N, C-alpha and C positions, 0 to 999 in steps of 0.2 A: 222511033231511034230508041233503042234501048241506052240506058244511062250507064257508062262503065267508070269504074273509079281509075282516077290518073294519080300521079303526084300531085298535082295542084288540088285535087277537088280532096285528096284525103290531107292534105295540109292544111287548107282551109277549113273542112272539116273538123281540125282538130282545134282549132281555136275558140276561145270563149266569146259570146255572144258579144260583150263590149269590145274585144279585139277585132272582132271580125268587122263591125261596123266602121272603125276607123282604118283598118288593112284596107277595106275595098277600096274606099277614097285614094288612098296613099298607092296602092298596087295601078288602080287606074291612072294615076298623074302620072308616075314613073314610068309605065311602060305606054302611055298615049292610047290603052284602049277604050272602047266606048262600054257602057253598061251592058249591053247587049253579050258582047264578047265576054264580059267578066262572068256573064252568068253559065257562057257556055263552057269556061272553065271550071267554072264552079259546079256544073251538073256534069262536068264528067265528058262531054262532048267534044270540046277541043282541048288541046294543050298548047302551052306557051311556046315561042321558037327559042331557040337557043339562047339567043341577047336576052330576052325576057326573063328569061328562067334565070340569068345572071344578076339580072335589076332586081327582080324578088328575091332571090337568095342574099344580095346586098343589104335590102329592105329590112329582111329580118334580120339581119345581122345588128343593123344602125339601129332597130326598134327594139331589140329585147325580147324579139318573139321564139319560136320553136325554131329551129334551123331547117332552112327549104333546100329538099336535095342534098342532106348532111355528107353522102357519100359517094356524090358527083361533082358537087360545085363549091369551090373552096374561097371565096371572095377575100380581098385584102380589108384590113379593117379603114383604111386610107384611101380619100381617090387621088388621083393622078390629073396633075393640073398640065394643058399642054402647051405651047406657045403662045397661042392665041387665046388663052384662057378657058378651053373647053375642058370640063372636067369628065373622067372616065374612070368605070370601075374597072380594077385590075382582079381577075381570077384565076384558077387553075380549074380547068375541068376536064375530070377522067373521061377520057374516050371511048366509045363503047363498050362500055363496062370493064376495060382491060387496068392493070395497074399504071400505064402510063397517062399522064396528064399533059395538057396542052395548054399553054398561055392564050387568054383572053381578054380584050380592051374594050369596053362596051361603054358607049357614051351616056354618061348619067343624065338623064332628064330631071328637074329638079319641077 
């Protein structure tokens, strides 16, 4: 299979080695993916779901990393806490490259 550059592989490739090592662990934790799935993302063989893209964009924002999908995902700085204590990431997501944005709420995995 030929590796393609995807948004996630390009973003990961832009990180320094020091950043990459802790980002890999953090992204695996907040998305719940395996090392193998992360490797597929890094190699451009797979792409994250919209939910995981939002989690990654929020992770980048909170860890002073380069913005992830800066033209398409706009996460809020603070988490929203539901009545049961569940934490959610609130983001606006550009729909299909248009100027229209939609609200998304994604469970935040610690």
